[in-house]
C-alpha positions as CSV (number, residue, x, y, z in Angstrom):
1,M,96.3,88.8,125.5
2,I,93.1,88.8,123.5
3,T,94.0,88.0,119.9
4,S,90.8,87.1,118.2
5,A,87.1,87.9,118.1
6,S,86.3,84.3,119.0
7,Q,88.2,84.7,122.3
8,I,86.0,87.7,123.1
9,E,82.9,85.6,122.3
10,K,84.1,82.9,124.7
11,L,84.8,85.4,127.4
12,E,81.3,86.8,127.0
13,R,79.8,83.3,127.4
14,H,81.7,82.4,130.6
15,A,82.4,84.1,133.9
16,L,85.5,83.9,135.9
17,W,85.0,83.5,139.7
18,A,88.0,84.1,141.9
19,G,87.6,83.7,145.7
20,V,83.8,84.1,145.4
21,T,81.2,81.4,145.8
22,P,78.5,81.9,143.2
23,T,75.0,82.1,144.6
24,H,73.2,80.9,141.5
25,E,72.9,77.4,140.1
26,P,75.5,76.5,137.4
27,A,74.3,77.1,133.9
28,A,73.3,74.1,131.9
29,P,76.0,73.0,129.4
30,E,75.8,74.9,126.2
31,P,74.6,72.7,123.3
32,D,77.2,71.9,120.6
33,R,77.4,74.8,118.2
34,N,77.0,74.3,114.5
35,P,80.3,73.8,112.7
36,S,81.8,77.0,111.3
37,P,81.9,77.5,107.5
38,L,85.6,76.9,107.6
39,S,85.2,73.7,109.5
40,L,82.6,72.5,106.9
41,I,85.1,73.2,104.1
42,L,87.9,71.3,105.8
43,G,85.5,68.5,106.6
44,A,84.6,68.4,102.9
45,R,88.3,68.1,102.0
46,R,88.7,65.1,104.4
47,Q,85.6,63.4,103.1
48,L,86.6,63.9,99.5
49,Q,90.0,62.4,100.2
50,L,88.4,59.3,101.6
51,L,86.0,58.9,98.8
52,S,88.7,59.3,96.2
53,A,90.2,56.0,97.4
54,A,86.9,54.1,96.9
55,P,87.4,50.7,95.2
56,V,85.7,49.8,92.0
57,G,82.1,48.7,92.7
58,D,81.5,51.0,95.7
59,E,78.6,53.4,95.3
60,V,80.0,56.9,95.7
61,S,77.3,59.1,94.0
62,T,75.3,59.8,97.2
63,P,78.3,60.5,99.5
64,L,79.9,62.7,96.8
65,L,76.6,64.7,96.6
66,Q,76.7,65.0,100.4
67,V,80.2,66.5,100.2
68,A,78.9,68.9,97.5
69,A,76.0,69.8,99.9
70,T,78.5,70.5,102.7
71,V,80.5,72.9,100.4
72,Q,77.2,74.6,99.4
73,R,76.2,74.9,103.1
74,A,79.5,76.6,103.9
75,C,79.2,79.0,101.1
76,R,75.6,79.9,102.0
77,A,76.7,80.5,105.7
78,N,79.6,82.8,104.8
79,A,80.7,83.1,101.2
80,D,83.6,85.4,102.1
81,V,85.1,82.9,104.5
82,A,84.7,80.2,101.9
83,L,86.4,82.2,99.3
84,A,89.2,83.2,101.7
85,S,89.9,79.6,102.4
86,I,91.1,79.2,98.8
87,L,93.9,81.7,99.5
88,M,94.6,81.2,103.2
89,H,94.1,77.6,104.1
90,R,96.7,75.7,102.0
91,E,97.3,72.7,104.2
92,G,96.9,69.1,103.0
93,S,96.8,67.5,99.6
94,Y,96.9,70.0,96.8
95,A,94.9,67.8,94.5
96,I,92.0,67.5,97.0
97,R,92.2,71.1,98.1
98,H,92.2,72.3,94.5
99,S,89.0,70.4,93.8
100,V,87.2,71.8,96.9
101,N,88.5,75.3,96.0
102,A,87.0,75.1,92.5
103,A,83.7,73.8,93.9
104,I,83.6,76.8,96.3
105,A,84.1,79.2,93.4
106,C,81.5,77.4,91.2
107,Q,78.9,77.5,94.0
108,I,79.3,81.2,94.7
109,A,79.5,82.2,91.0
110,G,76.7,79.8,90.1
111,V,74.4,81.6,92.5
112,A,75.3,84.9,90.9
113,M,74.6,83.4,87.5
114,S,71.1,82.3,88.7
115,F,71.7,78.6,88.2
116,S,68.9,76.3,89.5
117,A,69.4,74.4,92.7
118,A,69.8,71.2,90.7
119,D,72.4,72.7,88.4
120,L,74.3,74.1,91.4
121,A,74.5,70.7,93.0
122,T,75.7,69.2,89.7
123,V,78.3,71.8,89.0
124,V,79.7,71.6,92.5
125,A,79.8,67.8,92.3
126,G,81.5,68.1,88.9
127,A,84.2,70.4,90.2
128,L,84.8,68.2,93.2
129,T,85.5,65.2,90.9
130,M,86.9,66.8,87.8
131,N,90.4,65.4,88.5
132,F,89.6,62.0,89.9
133,G,91.3,60.6,86.8
134,M,94.7,61.9,87.9
135,L,94.7,62.8,91.6
136,D,98.0,61.0,92.4
137,L,99.6,62.4,89.2
138,Q,98.3,65.9,90.0
139,Q,99.9,65.7,93.4
140,R,103.2,64.6,91.9
141,L,103.1,67.3,89.3
142,Q,102.7,69.9,92.0
143,E,106.3,69.0,93.0
144,V,108.0,69.0,89.6
145,G,108.7,71.5,86.9
146,E,108.1,70.9,83.2
147,L,106.1,67.8,82.1
148,N,107.8,65.1,80.1
149,D,106.0,63.4,77.2
150,D,104.6,60.5,79.2
151,Q,103.2,62.9,81.9
152,R,101.7,65.1,79.3
153,R,99.8,62.2,77.8
154,D,98.6,61.1,81.2
155,V,97.3,64.6,81.8
156,T,95.5,64.8,78.5
157,G,93.8,61.5,79.2
158,H,92.6,62.3,82.8
159,C,89.2,63.6,81.8
160,E,88.1,60.4,80.2
161,R,89.7,58.3,83.0
162,G,87.8,60.4,85.5
163,V,84.5,59.6,83.7
164,D,85.4,55.9,83.8
165,W,86.3,56.1,87.5
166,L,82.9,57.6,88.4
167,Q,80.9,55.3,86.2
168,Q,82.6,52.3,87.8
169,R,81.4,53.5,91.2
170,G,77.8,54.2,90.4
171,V,77.7,57.8,89.1
172,G,75.2,57.9,86.2
173,D,74.3,61.6,86.0
174,E,75.1,62.5,82.4
175,R,75.5,66.2,83.0
176,W,77.9,65.5,85.9
177,L,79.9,63.1,83.7
178,E,79.9,65.6,80.9
179,I,81.4,68.3,83.2
180,V,84.2,65.9,84.2
181,R,84.9,64.9,80.6
182,D,84.8,68.4,79.1
183,H,86.2,70.7,81.7
184,H,89.4,71.2,79.6
185,E,87.5,71.9,76.4
186,R,87.9,75.6,75.4
187,P,85.5,77.9,73.5
188,D,88.0,78.4,70.7
189,G,88.5,74.6,70.1
190,S,92.0,74.5,71.6
191,G,91.1,72.2,74.5
192,Y,90.8,68.4,75.0
193,P,89.9,65.6,74.7
194,A,87.4,66.2,71.8
195,K,88.4,69.8,70.8
196,K,84.8,71.0,71.3
197,S,84.1,74.7,70.8
198,G,81.5,77.4,71.4
199,D,78.1,76.3,72.5
200,A,79.0,72.7,72.3
201,I,80.5,73.2,75.8
202,H,77.7,73.3,78.4
203,P,77.6,76.5,80.5
204,L,78.1,74.4,83.7
205,T,81.2,73.0,82.3
206,Q,82.5,76.4,81.3
207,L,82.0,77.6,84.8
208,V,84.1,74.7,86.2
209,S,86.8,75.5,83.6
210,L,87.0,79.1,84.9
211,A,87.1,78.0,88.5
212,D,89.8,75.3,87.7
213,V,92.0,77.9,86.0
214,Y,91.6,80.6,88.7
215,C,92.2,78.2,91.6
216,A,95.3,76.7,89.9
217,R,96.8,80.1,89.3
218,V,96.5,81.3,92.9
219,S,98.2,78.1,94.1
220,S,102.0,77.8,94.0
221,R,103.9,75.0,92.3
222,A,107.4,73.8,92.2
223,C,108.0,75.6,88.9
224,R,106.2,78.9,89.8
225,S,104.9,81.0,92.6
226,A,101.2,81.5,93.2
227,M,99.7,84.5,91.2
228,L,98.2,87.3,93.2
229,P,94.4,86.9,93.0
230,N,93.9,90.2,91.2
231,V,96.5,89.2,88.6
232,A,94.9,85.8,88.1
233,L,91.4,87.4,87.6
234,R,92.8,90.0,85.2
235,R,94.4,87.3,83.1
236,L,91.1,85.4,83.0
237,F,89.4,88.6,81.8
238,L,92.0,89.2,79.1
239,N,91.9,85.5,78.1
240,E,95.7,85.2,78.7
241,G,97.0,81.6,78.8
242,A,93.6,79.9,78.8
243,A,90.7,80.6,76.4
244,V,87.5,81.0,78.4
245,N,83.9,82.3,77.8
246,E,84.2,86.1,78.1
247,H,80.7,86.6,79.4
248,H,81.1,84.0,82.1
249,A,84.5,85.3,82.9
250,A,83.1,88.8,83.5
251,L,80.4,87.5,85.8
252,F,82.9,85.3,87.6
253,I,85.3,88.2,88.3
254,K,82.4,90.5,89.3
255,T,81.2,87.8,91.8
256,L,84.6,87.2,93.4
257,G,85.6,90.9,93.3
258,I,88.8,92.5,92.2
259,Y,90.1,91.8,95.6
260,P,88.7,88.4,96.8
261,P,88.4,87.8,100.5
262,G,91.8,86.6,101.9
263,T,93.8,88.9,99.6
264,G,96.6,90.8,101.3
265,V,96.6,94.5,100.5
266,R,98.4,97.7,101.3
267,L,96.2,100.6,102.4
268,H,96.6,104.3,101.6
269,N,97.7,104.9,105.2
270,G,100.6,102.5,104.7
271,S,99.3,99.6,106.8
272,I,99.0,96.0,105.6
273,A,95.5,94.5,105.7
274,V,93.5,91.4,104.6
275,V,90.3,91.7,102.6
276,T,87.6,90.2,104.8
277,R,84.5,91.0,102.8
278,R,83.6,91.9,99.3
279,G,82.4,95.5,99.3
280,A,79.5,97.2,97.7
281,T,81.8,98.1,94.8
282,D,84.7,96.1,93.5
283,R,87.2,98.7,94.6
284,N,85.8,99.1,98.1
285,P,86.2,95.8,100.0
286,R,86.1,95.5,103.8
287,V,89.5,95.0,105.3
288,S,91.2,94.3,108.6
289,S,94.7,95.8,109.2
290,I,97.4,93.5,110.5
291,T,100.1,96.1,110.8
292,T,100.3,99.7,111.9
293,Q,100.9,102.5,109.4
294,D,104.6,102.1,110.1
295,G,104.6,98.4,109.3
296,L,104.6,97.1,112.9
297,R,102.6,93.9,113.4
298,I,99.4,94.2,115.4
299,G,98.5,91.6,118.0
300,A,94.8,91.4,116.8
301,P,93.6,92.6,113.4
302,I,91.7,95.9,113.4
303,R,88.5,96.0,111.4
304,R,88.3,99.1,109.2
305,H,84.7,100.4,108.7
306,G,85.2,104.0,107.6
307,D,87.5,106.6,106.3
308,P,87.6,105.4,102.7
309,T,90.5,107.6,101.8
310,A,92.9,106.3,104.5
311,H,91.8,102.7,104.2
312,A,91.5,102.5,100.4
313,V,93.5,99.7,98.7
314,T,96.6,100.9,96.9
315,E,98.1,97.6,96.0
316,V,97.9,93.9,96.4
317,V,100.7,92.2,98.4
318,D,101.9,88.7,99.0
319,L,101.5,88.0,102.7
320,D,103.7,84.9,102.5
321,E,106.6,86.9,101.0
322,L,106.1,89.5,103.8
323,G,106.0,86.7,106.5
324,M,102.7,88.0,107.7
325,N,100.6,84.9,108.2
326,V,97.4,85.4,110.1
327,S,94.8,83.0,111.3
328,M,91.4,83.1,109.6
329,E,89.8,82.9,113.1
330,A,91.5,86.1,114.1
331,L,89.9,87.8,111.0
332,W,86.5,86.2,110.9
333,G,85.9,85.1,114.4
334,S,83.6,82.1,115.0
335,D,82.8,81.7,111.3
336,A,86.4,80.5,110.9
337,A,86.8,78.7,114.2
338,L,88.1,75.1,114.1
C-alpha cells in the first residue's frame, strides 16, 4: 500500500523489471540527496546535545553558530515543516528539543520582523543556549510537579549560570550573552534576574522570551498537558501568565498563524486533518485530512486544495488524545523524510 508522497517519489525514480531483461545500460547511481529540513532539525538537536556536555575550556562558539546555521537552513528550506516539528516530533531530551524549537520560532519570526542576517544568527544562537545553565534540572523538572524552594532558586539562577557556562567555553559575543542573561526579564519588570523593564530589554531578547513561552506551553509536563497551539498563542496575545511585548507578540502570532503547521483540526465536513501550510489568511491554512467525514482513518493523508466551505477549520483537536498520530513524511513527503 502506498502510504506517503515520498514512496511515490521513490517509485517514480526506480523501475521494477519482472521477467524482462532491460536493453539499456543501468543508470548511474543517484547522488546523495540533500538532507531534508526535518533531518536538519533532528541533526541540530543531536549536535546541541553533544555541545552541551563540552568541558570547561573547550571552544564552542563556532560549533554552536554552525548548529544555529543548520536550524536557519532548515527554516529557509521549508518553514512549515520546521514549525510542525515543534508540535509533531517530540522524541528525545525535552531540554534540548525545547531549545531547538525556540530557535526555529525565533528564526521564522525574526525574518518576518526584518532582522538583519547578523541579528538572526545571534538570536538563534541565544535561543539554542538560553537554558545551558540548567539543562539537567530542566529535564528533571519536566518529570515532576510543583517546584520546591531549592529548585525554584536553581531556576532563578540559571540565566547567570548560562552566561558563565558560555564564557568559560569561549563565547564572547555580548549580545548573545545578553540574550541568555535576560531572556526571563519581562517588560513590566516582573522578570529576573535584574527586573529590567521596557526598552531596557533588547528586542532580540524579547523575541527569545516569546518563543520560550510559546514552545514551553505547547509541550506537556508531568503537572500539566500540552496546550493546544491556538490557545497558547491566544494567551500570548492576551498577556496571560507571562508579560510580553504586545507589538512583538502580535507579529509573532501573525507569523506562526492562528493554526501553526502540525496543528490537528476538525474540518467543516467532519474529517480530522493536520495543518500542513500557513494559508494566505490566518483562518485559511492548507490541511491534509487523515480521516474520512465519518471519522474512519485514511491510509494516506489527502491534501485539501479547494472547497473552502467543506474544508474550513471548525475547531482545533488534540491528535494525541484522539490516538491519531501520523508521520511527518506522510504529510510533507521528502521535506520530512529521515
